[in-house]
N, C-alpha and C positions, 0 to 999 in steps of 0.2 A: 322589512326594515322601514319601508315607506310608511306603512300603517302604524308602526311604533312611533315614528316621528310625528305623524298626524295626531296620535293619541296624546302626545305631549303638548299639543296646542299650537304647533308651529304652522305658519302660513304656507299655502301651496308654493309660493315663490321661494321661500326659505328652504322647503323640503327639496325642491328641484335643484337649488344651488348646491345643497349638500350631496345630492345624488350625482350631480355633474362632477363635483370634486372627486368623489370616490371613483367615478367612471374613468376619469383621466388616469388615475393610478392603475386601475385594472387594465386599461387599454395599453398602458406603457409596459406593464409586466407581461401581458400576453404577447406584445410585440417583441420582447426580449426572449421569449420562450420560457419564462419562469412559470407561466400558467398555460395549460393546454388550450383553454378558451377564455374569452372575456365574459365573466358572469354578468356584467352590466349591459352587454350588447342587446339591443332590442327593447330595453325598458322604456316604457312610455312615461311622459311627464305626469306628475301628480296633478289631478284636477280637483277643483273645489272652490268654494267661495272664500275670499280673503276677509279678514275682520274689517268691519265697517270703520272708517276713519271719522273722528270727531274733531271739532274745532274748539279753540279757547273762547271764553267770553271776552267782551271788550275790556272788562276790568282786568281779567287775567292777562290779556295781551299787553295792557299798559304796565302792569306790575312786573312782567317778566323782563322788560327792558330797563327797569329801574334798579335791578340787582346788579352786582358786579360780576361780569362774565370773566372767566379765567383766560379765555382766548379771544382776542379782539377779532380774529378772523371768523370765529363762530358767531359772534354777536352781529357783525356786519352781514354775514351770509344769511342769517335768520331775518334781519331787517329787510334785506332785498327780497327774500321769499315772501314776506308778509305784504310788502308794498308794491310788488310787481307781479306776483303769482308765478315767478320763474321756478322751474324744476331744479332739483339739487344738481343734476349733471350740467345744466345750463349755467348755474351760478359758478360752479367750479371751473367751467371752461372760459369764464370771462377773462379778457386780457385788458391791459391798461388802455389800449387804443379803443376799447369798446365803450368807454365812459365819455358821453357828450356833455354839453353844458346843461341840458335840461332833459336828457334821455339816456337810456341804456340800450346799447345795440346787442341783441342776443343773436349771435351768429353761429354758435357751435354748442355742442354738448360734450361732456367728458364721461368716459366709463373706464374702469380698470382694464377691461379686456380690449376694447376698441380704441382706447385713447381719445384723441380729439376727433370728433366726427360732426356731422350735421345734426341739426335739432331733430326732435322726434317726428316733426311734420316735414322735414327736409326744407324748411323755409326760415329765412331770417326775419326778424321783427324788431321793432323799436318800441320800448315802453317808457312812459314818463318816469322821471327820477326826481323824487322830492328833494329840495335843497338840503334838508338835514341829513338825509341818507347819502346824498352825494358828498357832503362834508366828511362824513365818517369813511366813505370810500376813499376819498383823497388822503385822509390820515393813514389809512391802511396802505395805500400805494406808496406814501412817503416812507413807510417802515419796511418796504420790500428789500431784503438783503441782496437781491441780485441787480438792483438798479431800477430805472424807470423807462426802459425801452417799451415801446407800444405793444410789442409781441409777447411780453412777459405776462405770466398768469398773475392776476390780482391776489387770488387766494393761494399763495405760494406754499410749496412744500419743501422738503429738504433738498430736492433736486430741481433745478431751474426748468427742466424739460417737462415737468409734470406738476399739477396743482396738489394741494393737500388732500388727505383722505376724506371720503364722504362721512366717515365716522366722526370727524371733528364737528361737523354741522349738527349731527344727531345727538352726540353726547353733550355738546355745548348746550343745546336746548334742554335736554333731560336734566342736566345739573342746574340750569337756571330755573326750571320749573320747581325743582326741589327747594332751592334757595328762596324763591319768592313765597313758598308755602310755609316753611318752617321759620321759627324765630332763631336768633343767633345761637342760642344754647343748644337747641335741638339739631341744628345743622351739623354739629360735630358728632352726632350719634348715627352710626352706620345703620342701625335697625330702623330709625326714624326715616332716614333717607331712602332706604329700600322700600319702606311702606308707601311713601309718596310716589316713588317711581312706579310701583305696582298700580297705584290708583290711576295715574295718568295712562298707563299702558292698558288698563281695563276699559278706560274711556275711549281708547283708540286715538289718543293724541300723539302724533308723530310729526317728524319734520314736514312731510308732505301735506300735513293738515293746513299749513300756511297757504297752500295753493287753493284749498277749499275756502279758507277764511277770506282770502282776497276776492275770490269770485262771489262769495256770499255777500260781502260788503259792497260790492259794486253792482250787483244784480239789479237793485232797485234804483240805481243812479244813472245808469247808461243802458241803451238798448243792447240786446244780446249780440248783434253783429259786431258792435264796437268792443264789447267785452271779449269776444272771441279773437279779435285782432290783437288785443293786448296779451291774452294768455297763450295764444297759439294752440288752444284746445278746441279743435274743430274737426269735423268729418272731412274726408277726402274731397267730397263734392263742394263743401264750403270753402276749403282751401283753394281749390281751383277757381272758384267764382270770385273770391275776394282778395287773393294774394297780391294782385297788382293794383288794387284799388283802395289802399289805405290812405285816405285823404288827411291833410294836415288838420282839418276841422275835426275829424274823428279823434285824432291824437289829442287835440286841445280839450275835447269833451271828456276823454278818459283821464287826462291829467287833472282836470278840475275835480272830477269824482274821487280820484285817489287822494287829492289834498283834503277834501271834505271827510273822507273815510279814515285817514290815518294820521294826519298832522297832529292831532291831540293825543295820540297814543305814544308817539316817539318823544321821550324826554329830551330836554336840551342837554348839551354835554356836561354841564356842571351839576346836573340833577340825576346822574346815573347811579352812583353808589348808594346801596342800602344795606 
């Protein structure tokens, strides 16, 4: 079954998630005595190389935020990913109290299984927040149906105790990519939309591509150590060495670089709809 999934072109991570889901059911049935044995017991995780991720061009990144996004949360979440390099789980875990005047405090991550947890590196970090991105974040906070308590999730879902699904970020980006590519007439054609989605999928453009885009755009503007402080993407040795030494001067340098890299990409509020 694993090999059949692989033959369909699924990534190793996706294959393992499918196998895990089936394994839960088999284990439950075996525990009830409905099965003599658990056929999934002892199966190893599928290994292999995941498809290489690609990034948008600067022109594409500009255009994708000029189209009308169907979900405000998806748009703002993608803006944060592009301009801060934050991971999807870190964005979903953001709470109202994490928004500062000039920075975003990334203190947690969110997953469906583990709920609110520490970040991937078990370290908190602060990243510069562009004024235009902060403005859209504040608009989203104002629309929160559960209020403005500092502990509430910014990217709210139907239940106040959990943020929205990861899929809203991913699907929002996928739909915006289609809309920026097609003219208004072709946007209504399912076959045309499917064709564009396939093109970007084959390129390897996914939500996590924003993290690569962020790093690529800052790589030539700030030294590697400062970039690692912003992304939280570092080895265990680097984390131990630098975790308590993030100087305000480093933050200022990264903030300046982010402004230079992304300010011209983000449209002003009255220039969004296309």
